[in-house]
Phi, psi and omega in degrees: 000328180295327179294321179294319177296322178298318178294318181294313180294321177299319178296316181295314179297317178297320178294319178296316180297319179293328179288326182278333182279125179290154179102179182257117175252104182270093177214151182276189182292326181293313178293327177295319178294316178297320176302314180295319180293314179294324177298322177294322177294316179295316178298321177293319178296314179293321178297321177290322180293326180271355177087014179280328182236135173288160183297132178088001180273162179282147181269142179283170182296319181297315179294325178294318180293318178298316176298320179292325177293321177297315179296319179295323177296314179295319177300320178295323178293320181288318182290331180291329182289341182284000000 
């Protein structure tokens, strides 16, 4: 059941990040879900590095969205070079 929640939260975080990021991001639901999951990992890593979250704690929605926006920005830079 935890895997299903991870997918649902990843999709929601990815959709929020895509809505907040200007420009056209042409990706499907699978890439949006992966974006949200990776964004949560990046947000958790940055939160721990900055001292906002203790090690092993859950990351909040805001940090997940910020991480997803960072990942989406980097993805846009890489996709633009092609």
